[in-house]
C-alpha positions in Angstrom: 8.4 -19.2 -4.3 5.6 -21.4 -5.5 5.9 -20.5 -9.2 2.8 -22.3 -10.5 0.6 -20.7 -7.8 2.1 -17.3 -8.6 1.4 -17.7 -12.3 -2.2 -18.7 -11.6 -2.6 -15.5 -9.5 -1.1 -13.3 -12.2 -3.4 -14.9 -14.8 -6.4 -14.3 -12.5 -5.4 -10.7 -12.0 -5.0 -10.2 -15.8 -8.4 -11.8 -16.5 -9.9 -9.5 -13.8 -8.8 -6.4 -15.8 -5.3 -5.6 -14.6 -3.6 -4.5 -17.8 -0.4 -2.8 -16.6 2.3 -5.3 -17.3 4.8 -3.5 -15.0 2.4 -4.0 -12.1 1.8 -7.7 -13.0 5.6 -8.2 -13.3 6.1 -6.6 -9.9 3.5 -8.9 -8.3 5.2 -11.9 -10.0 8.6 -10.8 -8.6 7.6 -10.4 -4.9 7.1 -13.7 -3.1 3.9 -13.1 -1.1 4.6 -16.3 0.9 7.3 -14.3 2.8 4.7 -11.8 4.0 2.3 -14.2 5.7 3.0 -16.8 8.4 1.8 -20.0 10.0 -1.2 -21.7 8.6 -1.8 -18.9 6.1 1.4 -19.5 4.1 -0.3 -22.1 2.0 -2.9 -19.5 1.0 -0.4 -16.8 0.2 -1.1 -16.9 -3.5 -4.9 -17.0 -3.2 -6.7 -13.9 -4.2 -7.8 -13.0 -0.7 -6.9 -10.8 2.2 -5.1 -12.5 5.1 -4.6 -11.5 8.7 -1.3 -10.4 10.1 -0.3 -9.1 13.6 -2.0 -6.3 15.5 -5.4 -6.9 13.9 -4.1 -5.7 10.5 -4.3 -7.5 7.1 -2.2 -8.1 4.0 -4.6 -6.9 1.3 -6.3 -9.0 -1.4 -3.9 -9.1 -4.5 -6.5 -7.8 -6.8 -7.0 -4.7 -4.6 -3.2 -4.3 -4.4 -2.9 -4.6 -8.2 -5.9 -2.3 -8.8 -4.7 0.5 -6.5 -1.1 0.2 -7.7 -2.3 0.4 -11.4 -4.4 3.4 -10.6 -1.4 5.1 -9.0 0.5 5.0 -12.3 4.0 4.9 -10.7 7.0 5.9 -12.9 10.5 4.6 -12.4 11.8 8.1 -11.3 9.0 8.8 -8.9 9.1 9.3 -5.1 6.2 7.5 -3.4 4.7 7.6 0.1 2.8 4.7 1.5 0.7 5.0 4.6 0.3 1.7 6.4 3.3 -0.5 6.0 1.7 -3.5 7.5 3.5 -6.6 6.3 5.6 -4.7 3.8 4.0 -6.4 0.8 2.5 -3.3 -0.9 5.9 -1.4 -0.3 7.8 -4.2 -1.9 5.5 -4.0 -4.9 5.9 -0.2 -5.2 9.8 -0.6 -4.7 9.8 -2.6 -8.0 8.2 0.4 -9.8 9.5 3.6 -8.2 12.8 5.3 -7.5 12.2 5.4 -3.8 9.4 4.5 -1.4 8.7 6.1 2.0 6.4 4.1 4.2 4.8 5.0 7.6 3.5 2.4 10.0 1.7 3.0 13.3 2.9 -0.2 15.0 6.7 -0.3 15.5 7.0 -4.2 15.5 5.3 -4.3 12.1 7.6 -1.6 10.7 10.7 -3.3 12.0 9.7 -6.7 10.8 8.8 -5.3 7.3 12.2 -3.6 7.2 14.0 -6.7 8.1 12.2 -8.7 5.5 12.6 -6.3 2.6 16.4 -6.1 3.4 16.4 -9.9 3.3 14.7 -9.7 -0.1 17.4 -7.3 -1.2 15.0 -4.4 -1.6 16.9 -1.4 -0.7 15.0 1.7 -2.0 12.3 1.7 0.8 12.6 4.0 3.9 10.6 3.2 7.0 9.1 5.4 9.7 6.9 4.8 12.7 4.2 7.3 13.4 0.7 8.7 12.7 0.2 8.0 9.0 -2.6 10.5 8.7 0.1 13.2 9.1 2.1 11.9 6.2 5.9 12.5 6.2 6.3 16.2 5.9 10.0 16.2 6.1 10.2 14.3 2.8 7.4 16.0 1.0 6.5 16.6 -1.8 5.7 13.2 -3.2 4.8 12.3 -6.8 2.5 9.6 -5.6 0.8 8.7 -2.2 -1.1 5.5 -1.4 -3.0 4.8 1.7 -3.7 1.2 2.8 -6.2 1.9 5.5 -9.6 3.6 5.3 -9.8 7.3 6.2 -13.1 8.7 7.5 -12.5 11.7 5.2 -10.0 12.8 2.6 -6.7 13.4 4.6 -5.8 17.0 4.0 -2.2 16.6 5.3 -1.5 14.0 2.5 -3.1 16.2 -0.1 -0.8 19.1 1.0 2.2 16.8 0.6 1.4 15.9 -3.0 3.5 17.5 -5.7 1.7 19.3 -8.5 0.5 16.7 -10.9 0.7 14.1 -8.1 -1.8 11.3 -7.4 -3.3 10.1 -4.1 -5.0 6.8 -3.9 -7.0 6.5 -0.7 -9.9 4.3 0.7 -12.5 6.6 2.2 -15.6 5.9 4.3 -16.8 5.9 7.9 -18.8 2.8 7.4 -16.6 -0.3 6.8 -19.4 -1.7 4.6 -19.4 1.4 2.4 -15.8 2.3 1.7 -14.6 3.3 -1.7 -11.1 3.9 -3.2 -10.7 7.5 -4.4 -8.1 8.8 -6.9 -7.1 12.4 -6.2 -5.1 14.3 -8.7 -3.5 17.6 -7.7 -3.7 20.1 -10.6 -3.1 23.8 -11.1 -6.8 24.3 -11.1 -7.5 22.2 -7.9 -8.2 18.6 -7.2 -9.7 16.1 -9.6 -11.4 13.2 -7.8 -12.6 9.9 -9.1 -14.2 7.0 -7.4 -12.5 3.7 -8.4 -14.0 0.7 -6.5 -15.6 -0.5 -3.3 -13.2 -2.0 -0.7 -13.1 -3.1 2.9 -10.0 -1.9 4.8 -8.9 -1.5 8.4 -9.4 2.1 9.6 -6.8 4.7 9.4 -6.2 5.5 13.1 -5.0 8.9 14.1 -3.6 10.4 17.3 -1.2 9.1 19.9 0.3 5.6 19.3 -0.6 2.9 21.8 2.1 1.6 24.2 1.8 -1.8 22.5 3.0 -0.4 19.3 6.2 0.9 20.8 7.6 -2.6 21.6 
């Protein structure tokens, strides 16, 4: 790990308003260099999104930190992540939660993330390949759910899989230039919704998996 670069990033996140020290500590503990490859490795600690395979991205650290902070993960919680990607967000969540369940559309991405997290001795993450918009009904309910791709509308299946008092963090928006992150809290009186920040995520794709993703 490039410790000076990591420390610079953590200081930048703190100065940008990230106040949860548990979130900052988790980001400091996960070596972002391991989740990018090739010419992008030297930019791993920059506060920017970077490309990975299958047209996906590893999110900007400030977005990861902001969404994770908004999720308010407790150490005994069961968390569902939709969109494993590189595995970076799952690794952050694993430092904060009891167990993380993560769903990825592309099998090669899921398998590589699983291999990497095991190599990093992160053992409280469970992986699945499938349509993330459907969640993981067999493991529901979840205390927290985070989506790392943009849904065209609020995903009802994920709301249904939230425990009472649970929190869903999800980017929403049909137009890639007008996406916002929403926080949805499930209460006895219904849903409480807040808009947190504008973002730009790859779309949450639904339906059958492409043949390419089954390799």
